[in-house]
ZAMARGU-4260 file (C-alpha; in steps of 0.2 Angstrom, whole numbers, plus 5000, padded with zeros to 4 digits):
<rodrens>
0) 4787/4840/4863 | 4777/4855/4857 | 4771/4858/4874 | 4788/4858/4881 | 4794/4870/4868
5) 4779/4882/4872 | 4783/4880/4891 | 4802/4885/4888 | 4797/4900/4877 | 4785/4906/4890
10) 4797/4904/4904 | 4803/4920/4912 | 4821/4925/4908 | 4834/4923/4922 | 4841/4939/4930
15) 4857/4938/4920 | 4847/4937/4904 | 4836/4951/4908 | 4850/4962/4913 | 4859/4958/4896
20) 4843/4963/4887 | 4841/4979/4896 | 4859/4985/4897 | 4868/4989/4881 | 4885/4983/4880
25) 4898/4996/4877 | 4911/4994/4864 | 4929/5001/4859 | 4937/5013/4871 | 4923/5012/4884
30) 4925/4994/4886 | 4944/4997/4890 | 4938/5009/4904 | 4926/4996/4911 | 4939/4983/4910
35) 4951/4994/4920 | 4937/4997/4933 | 4934/4978/4934 | 4953/4975/4937 | 4950/4986/4953
40) 4967/4995/4953 | 4962/5002/4971 | 4964/4985/4977 | 4982/4984/4972 | 4987/4993/4988
45) 4985/4976/4996 | 5000/4971/4986 | 5011/4984/4995 | 5015/4969/5007 | 5028/4964/4995
50) 5039/4979/5000 | 5040/4975/5018 | 5055/4963/5016 | 5064/4977/5007 | 5060/4990/5020
55) 5066/4980/5034 | 5082/4975/5025 | 5088/4993/5023 | 5102/4996/5035 | 5105/4978/5038
60) 5107/4969/5021 | 5108/4985/5011 | 5113/5003/5015 | 5101/5016/5008 | 5115/5026/5002
65) 5121/5012/4991 | 5111/5016/4976 | 5120/5003/4965 | 5112/4989/4977 | 5096/4997/4983
70) 5089/5003/4966 | 5090/4985/4958 | 5082/4978/4973 | 5068/4991/4972 | 5065/4986/4954
75) 5064/4968/4959 | 5051/4972/4972 | 5041/4982/4959 | 5041/4968/4947 | 5034/4957/4961
80) 5021/4970/4965 | 5016/4971/4947 | 5015/4952/4946 | 5003/4951/4960 | 4993/4966/4954
85) 4990/4957/4937 | 4986/4940/4945 | 4974/4948/4958 | 4965/4958/4944 | 4963/4942/4935
90) 4955/4934/4951 | 4943/4950/4953 | 4937/4947/4935 | 4934/4928/4938 | 4925/4933/4954
95) 4914/4946/4946 | 4909/4933/4932 | 4906/4919/4945 | 4895/4931/4956 | 4886/4941/4943
100) 4869/4937/4949 | 4873/4939/4967 | 4882/4956/4964 | 4866/4962/4955 | 4857/4961/4972
105) 4870/4971/4981 | 4867/4990/4982 | 4885/4994/4978 | 4892/4979/4968 | 4877/4980/4956
110) 4886/4995/4948 | 4902/4985/4943 | 4904/4984/4924 | 4901/4965/4923 | 4886/4965/4934
115) 4879/4980/4925 | 4881/4972/4908 | 4893/4985/4902 | 4908/4973/4900 | 4904/4956/4891
120) 4908/4940/4900 | 4918/4933/4886 | 4929/4949/4886 | 4931/4947/4905 | 4936/4929/4903
125) 4949/4933/4890 | 4956/4947/4900 | 4957/4936/4916 | 4967/4923/4907 | 4979/4936/4899
130) 4982/4945/4915 | 4985/4929/4925 | 4998/4922/4911 | 5007/4939/4911 | 5008/4940/4930
135) 5015/4923/4932 | 5027/4925/4917 | 5034/4941/4925 | 5036/4932/4942 | 5046/4918/4934
140) 5056/4930/4924 | 5061/4938/4941 | 5066/4921/4948 | 5059/4904/4949 | 5055/4905/4968
145) 5045/4920/4966 | 5036/4912/4951 | 5031/4897/4961 | 5024/4908/4975 | 5014/4918/4962
150) 5008/4902/4954 | 5003/4895/4971 | 4993/4912/4974 | 4985/4910/4957 | 4979/4892/4960
155) 4973/4897/4978 | 4963/4911/4972 | 4955/4901/4958 | 4951/4888/4971 | 4944/4902/4982
160) 4933/4908/4968 | 4926/4892/4964 | 4924/4883/4981 | 4934/4889/4996 | 4925/4905/4998
165) 4909/4895/5002 | 4917/4886/5016 | 4915/4894/5033 | 4931/4900/5042 | 4941/4892/5028
170) 4936/4907/5017 | 4944/4919/5030 | 4960/4909/5031 | 4963/4908/5013 | 4962/4927/5012
175) 4975/4927/5026 | 4986/4915/5016 | 4985/4926/5001 | 4994/4940/5011 | 5007/4929/5018
180) 5011/4923/5000 | 5013/4941/4995 | 5025/4944/5010 | 5035/4928/5006 | 5036/4934/4987
185) 5043/4951/4992 | 5057/4943/5003 | 5061/4930/4989 | 5061/4944/4976 | 5075/4954/4985
190) 5083/4939/4992 | 5083/4943/5010 | 5077/4933/5025 | 5062/4938/5034 | 5056/4936/5052
195) 5043/4922/5055 | 5035/4935/5066 | 5031/4946/5051 | 5022/4931/5043 | 5012/4929/5059
200) 5008/4947/5060 | 5003/4948/5041 | 4992/4933/5043 | 4983/4940/5059 | 4981/4957/5051
205) 4973/4950/5036 | 4961/4939/5046 | 4957/4955/5056 | 4952/4964/5040 | 4943/4949/5033
210) 4932/4947/5049 | 4928/4965/5050 | 4923/4965/5031 | 4911/4951/5034 | 4903/4960/5048
215) 4902/4976/5038 | 4893/4967/5024 | 4881/4959/5036 | 4877/4976/5043 | 4874/4983/5026
220) 4864/4969/5019 | 4854/4964/5034 | 4842/4949/5031 | 4848/4949/5012 | 4866/4946/5016
225) 4865/4927/5012 | 4857/4931/4996 | 4871/4941/4990 | 4885/4930/4998 | 4879/4913/5003
230) 4893/4911/5016 | 4887/4926/5026 | 4873/4915/5031 | 4886/4905/5041 | 4891/4920/5051
235) 4883/4930/5064 | 4887/4947/5071 | 4890/4939/5088 | 4902/4926/5081 | 4912/4939/5071
240) 4913/4951/5086 | 4921/4937/5096 | 4932/4932/5082 | 4937/4950/5080 | 4941/4952/5098
245) 4952/4937/5098 | 4962/4941/5082 | 4964/4960/5088 | 4972/4954/5104 | 4983/4941/5095
250) 4988/4954/5082 | 4994/4967/5095 | 5003/4954/5105 | 5011/4947/5090 | 5017/4964/5083
255) 5023/4968/5101 | 5033/4953/5102 | 5040/4956/5084 | 5047/4973/5089 | 5056/4965/5104
260) 5062/4949/5098 | 5064/4949/5079 | 5082/4947/5072 | 5089/4961/5063 | 5079/4975/5072
265) 5088/4987/5084 | 5095/4979/5100 | 5088/4994/5110 | 5070/4988/5106 | 5067/5006/5099
270) 5055/4998/5086 | 5042/4997/5100 | 5039/5016/5096 | 5029/5010/5081 | 5017/5000/5092
275) 5005/5015/5096 | 5002/5017/5077 | 4997/4999/5075 | 4986/5001/5090 | 4978/5017/5084
280) 4975/5010/5066 | 4967/4994/5073 | 4955/5004/5085 | 4951/5017/5071 | 4946/5003/5059
285) 4935/4995/5073 | 4927/5012/5075 | 4923/5014/5057 | 4916/4996/5056 | 4906/4996/5072
290) 4901/5015/5074 | 4902/5023/5057 | 4896/5006/5048 | 4910/5008/5036 | 4924/4996/5032
295) 4916/4985/5020 | 4930/4989/5008 | 4947/4990/5017 | 4955/4998/5001 | 4942/5012/5002
300) 4947/5016/5020 | 4965/5015/5016 | 4963/5028/5002 | 4950/5039/5010 | 4950/5039/5029
305) 4962/5053/5033 | 4966/5047/5051 | 4971/5030/5044 | 4982/5038/5031 | 4991/5049/5043
310) 4993/5034/5055 | 5001/5024/5041 | 5012/5038/5036 | 5017/5040/5055 | 5021/5022/5056
315) 5032/5022/5040 | 5042/5038/5045 | 5045/5031/5063 | 5050/5014/5057 | 5061/5021/5044
320) 5070/5032/5057 | 5072/5017/5069 | 5079/5006/5055 | 5091/5019/5048 | 5097/5027/5064
325) 5094/5016/5079 | 5100/5000/5069 | 5116/5009/5064
</rodrens>
């Protein structure tokens, strides 16, 4: 027994234990700042998908000039957005806790507050539970159908954090499913039907981003990719390039068919004017991933790459004009 105790005492500390000893834990106001950083508010842009149903219903179910109807619907969409923001932030905290050792081997993720030892794990756990509970409560307060979708998203993301993200291909499909649930919740929140084509395009677009994110991570980490994220050992650049080619073609085809065949769009097919923006946006992102070696964080591209920002703005303006003018 004594020998065992000596051996345990002499054993080197784990990476997590060493980091905890070397990095002082901040308290008070700094912890709130680190908690906010760990919630990743920049990632909330992904939840903008919930507004698609409202955008495409203007001019059909609702008139933009009818403020007594549009404003309440906008408020309902904002509540759905906030619910997903809270729940997704809870998931980011759980992910950072689960991946704390792997993140410390990543050149960028090692600076995250939990990995850096600036935000205590117990505090992060408490915040994750509180955010998830608040987000689900807000969704159910909106209506029970939105609540069920947000709850399903919460369960799916927990399963992803603990198991599904380690399953090749399934990890990408779960990410796509998360975006489809966002689009579904947005439609249920404002009580409008949504074209099945939009669900298909949303799923394919999410797969496109997920595949290219995996490729960017492999490019960045090279031989150490599997050490940071074990699932990356299951992928190769060649496989991801083939998958990206397939999904890119499918996304463009699905979006094109959507603009021509979806119910509720202008009968003169003028929505096709938005296709060039989608085409440019996809090609621009492929350029950033394959040539500039960027794109590992889609939210950073969305917020920082000026051509992408202008492309999105062009799509919004063009789609708005088509929906408000041509539909009428």
